FIRO-720198 format. One record per residue (C-alpha): x, y, z. Coordinates in steps of 0.1 Angstrom, whole numbers, plus 2048, in hexadecimal, padded with zeros to 3 digits. Layout:
N
XYZ;...
***
This chain:
482
31037A307;32A384321;320383346;33D39A351;34B3BA342;36D3B1352;37B39A337;391386350;37237E365;360374346;37C35B33E;37B34E361;35534935D;35A33833C;37332034C;35C319369;33F312351;3532FA33C;3612E835A;33E2E6369;3302D7349;34A2BC346;3482B436B;3222AF369;32729934A;34228535C;35C28F342;3742A3358;398298357;3BB2A7354;3B82AA32E;39D2C5333;3B82DD33E;3C72DE31B;3A52D930A;3972F9319;3B730D311;3B13072EC;38B30A2EE;38C32C2FE;3AB3392EB;3A532A2C9;3B83412B2;3DC3472AB;3DD36C2B2;3DE3792D6;3C23912E0;3CB398305;3EF38E30B;41038D2F8;40836B2E8;3ED3502E7;4053392F9;40334F318;3DE353314;3D932D313;3F0328331;3DA340345;3BC32C33B;3CD30C346;3D531B369;3B132836C;3A4306363;3BA2F537D;3AB30D397;38830638B;38F2E1390;39B2E83B4;3C02E43AC;3DC2FC3B2;3E2313394;40230038A;40C2DC390;42B2E73A2;4192FB3BD;4122EB3DF;3EE2E83EB;3E4301405;3BF2F940D;3BA317424;3C933040B;3AB3363F5;3B83543E2;3D434A3CA;3EA35A3AF;3E834F38B;40C355382;40735435C;3EE37135F;401385379;41F390364;4093A8350;40E3C236C;42A3DB36B;4413CD386;4523EE38F;4444063AA;45942439F;45642F37A;46544C367;44C45A34E;45146D32E;44C48D342;47148B34C;4834AA33D;4A649D345;4AA4BC359;4CB4CA364;4C24C9389;4C04A3389;4AC4A53A9;4A24803A6;4C64753A5;4CF48A3C3;4B247D3D7;4BA4593D1;4CF44A3ED;4D44293DB;4E34353BA;4C54273A8;4BC446394;4CF449373;4CE462357;4CA454334;4CC463312;4A846F312;49D46F336;4A4460358;49F43C35F;49F42437D;4B9409384;4A13F1393;4BD3DB3A0;4C53F73B8;4A34073BD;4944033E0;4734133D6;47642E3F1;4654493DC;47F4643E3;48346A3BD;45E46D3B9;45C4893D3;47B49B3C5;47249D3A0;4664C1398;4534B5379;44049838B;450483370;456465388;437453394;43243A3AF;41941F3A6;40C4033BB;4003E33AB;3DA3E03AF;3DC3BF3C3;3F53CD3DB;3E33EE3DF;3C23DD3E6;3CF3C5401;3C53D3423;3DF3BD436;3FE3C1420;3FD39C417;4093A13F3;42C3A63E8;44039F3C8;4593833C4;4793853B1;467381390;44F39D397;43138639D;41938B3B9;41C3743D7;4053713F5;41036E419;3F8354427;40035F44B;3F2382443;3D837B429;3B337C435;3A636E414;38F38D40F;39438C3EA;39B3B13E6;3B93AA3D1;3A53923BC;38A3AC3B5;3A43C73AD;3BC3B4397;3B63C1373;3C43A1364;3B0388379;3D137A385;3C53743A8;3A835B3AC;3983453C6;39B31F3C8;37C30D3BD;3692EF3CD;34F2EF3B1;35B2CD3A3;3582BD3C5;3352CA3C9;32B2BD3A6;33A29B3AE;32429A3CD;3052A33B9;30D28939F;31026F3BB;2ED2793C8;2FC2833E9;2E2291401;2EB2B6400;2DC2D8409;2E72F93FB;2E9318411;2EA3393FE;2F535B40A;2DC37840D;2F038A3F2;2E13713D9;2C33883D5;2C839D3B5;2E638A3A9;2D537938C;2C3394378;29E396381;29C373390;28A3723B2;2983613D1;27F3443CE;28B33F3AA;2AF33F3B5;2A73243CF;29430F3B6;2B131239C;2C93053B7;2B22E83BE;2B12E0398;2D72DC399;2D12BE3B0;2D12CC3D3;2B52BD3E9;2AD2DF3F7;2BA3033F8;2B9319417;2BF33D41D;2DD346433;2C736343D;2B534B454;2D6346466;2DA36C465;2B9370478;2C6358492;2E7369495;2D738C499;2BF37D4B3;2DA36D4C9;2F73854C2;2E33A14D2;2E738E4F3;30C38D4EE;30C3B24E7;2F93BA507;3113A451C;32F3B650D;31F3D8513;3163D0537;33B3C653C;3473E752C;3543D550E;34F3D94E8;3443BE4D0;34A3B84AB;3333A4494;33E382486;32C37D465;34938944E;36436F44D;37E38643F;3773A045B;37A384474;39B379464;3A739D466;3A039E48B;3AE37C493;3CE37F47F;3D63A4483;3C43AF4A3;3C63904B9;3BD3A14DA;39E3B04CA;39538F4BC;39837F4DE;3863994F1;36D3A94DA;3633934BC;3413854C0;33F3604CC;32335A4B3;328346493;321355471;2FE352461;30C33744A;317322467;2F732947B;2E031B461;2FA300459;2F92F447E;2D32F447D;2D22DF45E;2ED2C746A;2D92C348B;2BA2B9478;2CA2A845A;2EB29A466;2EF284446;2EE2A142E;30B2B5421;30A2DB41F;3152F3404;31731840A;31332F3EB;31C3543ED;3313713E0;34D36D3F9;36E35A3F4;37735C419;35A34541F;36E32940E;38632B42B;36B32F446;35930F43B;3792FB443;373301468;34E2FC467;3322E4461;32F2EF43D;33E2D6424;3442EB405;34230F3FA;33A31D3D7;3393413CB;31D3513B6;33534F398;33732A39C;3123263A2;30B339382;32432436F;31330437B;2F0311372;2FB31C34F;30D2FB349;2EC2E8352;2D730033C;2C330C35A;2B532F355;2AD33D377;29435736A;28033A359;27F324378;25D320388;2623263AD;2503143CA;2473233EB;26031F407;26932D429;279350429;28F364441;28738744C;2933A5438;2AB3AC456;2BC38B450;2BE39042B;2CD3B3430;2EB3A4440;2F83A641C;2F83CC41C;3113E0430;3013EB451;2E73D044F;2F63BA46A;2F43D4486;2D23DF47A;2C63BC47F;2D53BA4A2;2C33DB4AB;2A33CC49E;2A73AD4B3;2AC3C34D2;28D3D64C9;2783B74C5;2843AC4E8;27E3CE4F7;2A23D0502;2B93EE505;2C83FB4E6;2ED3F94DD;3014104C7;3104024A8;32940D48E;32F3FF46C;3523FC45D;34F3FB437;36C3E8428;38C3DA435;39E3FB43A;38140844F;3813E7462;3A63EB46A;3A140E478;38340348D;3963E549A;3B43FA4A3;39D4124B6;38E3F54C8;3B03E74D0;3BB4084E1;39A40D4F2;38E42A4DD;37141A4CA;35242C4D5;3344174CA;3293F74DB;3293E24BB;3403E149D;3323D347D;34F3CC466;34D3C3441;36D3BC42D;35B3C540D;3503E9409;32A3E9407;3273C7417;3233A4409;3113B03EA;3333BF3DF;34639E3E5;3613943CC;34B3783BE;32C38D3B9;31D38D396;3083AC395;3113CF3A0;3073DB3C3;2EE3F73BA;2D93DE3A5;2DB3C43C1;2CF3DC3DB;2B33E83C5;2A73C53BE;2AB3BA3E3;2963D83EE;27B3D03D5;2783AB3DD;27B3B0403;2603CA404;2453B0408;2553A2428;25F3C3437;2473BD454;25539B45C;26739A47E;287388485;2753744A0;25C366487;278353476;27A33D494;25733148F;26531B473;28931847D;28D3114A2;2B13194AC;2AC3134D2;2BF2F24D1;2DA2FE4BA;2FB30A4C8;30432A4B5;3243314C7;34732D4B9;
***
């Protein structure tokens, strides 16, 4: 049974599953790249592309990425660039921005030709056409055509990128500007061919598990509701059955961040300054790379929930390695500057569980410590600022005003307002993914189902305060500042 309706994502999952299986069995080597190409594309007739040879090459490049390698052997390694282009899959897109459709009447006015300043519009025997060697994609012909016969299209990856980091090379293939890219994964989520994917550390994690390395897993609050009707305790137990010594909620770190970030917010307010949250790495990247003055003056000094619980665990268990599991690909960049050793996505976790024949819904859970519902709701848009307001309430402190920026475009607008001194609220909560982490590019389930399942499961802890988390997890000796 397919896990995804998006066939490209299903192929990605199938590759991850097979790579995971061979890695756990100690049978992963370079020959697997060709082996999986023929295993997953067994016939001689193409179903998705022009030929089976291209389909197999796409599987080869997917397999390399699942193994933690660059898509092609010729590419240089760029550890900090998580989002990469699978070239063999990319050329399925139409590479031209300006297109003449069959609506063209070959009219006598020839408005398109008159409007073009580059002599790129030509008239053929049936209709107008574009000389792409001359076309500058200015759109003048689009505006001039009385029949709306000329359309301007934007490739989905490029249209979805909030920072204009994607362009096309001389062969019409997407290329990513690493100086601009914030690794949000928007292009990855929008590409209809699955031609943009995230680099995987799954094999390295499995190698650590096979070596019996002491290792804890930290999973994002968005894990709730990702795996059908499985409860959070079942998810935790399934992670343990993979070989992890223990699994911890990042929501515990979220409670700590909300508790201490409120102090940062009050200091900023007393100084007449605004503050932004720091839990979304793509949002933080957006501020640091594209709004440096805002990053310097307004971004919270607190670490993310992942790093907060990570520092707690490293403080008490310095000989253990830590693996974060979540729906976010930008986290794979964030961990490189933190105490976390590896990062997996929910897709990769699911592939590992399936390859080990672990059914989460059949797992018998055991009792364990839990975070508050406020910490867990960091996964939902607006949940971060709500948790901060709750922390202020529990401390009987003055309220702050907060505004939620839903998605990268909204984040850009809010950061620009903050830059020019026109942002009105005290706190800006920014989430690069619309809807929050539950809508991350590596989520498995759709957001409405996740929210429904989260609400149902968290109902029994709705009265739990943020402060009560610290009865089990004492963060007083843990430095939570960047």
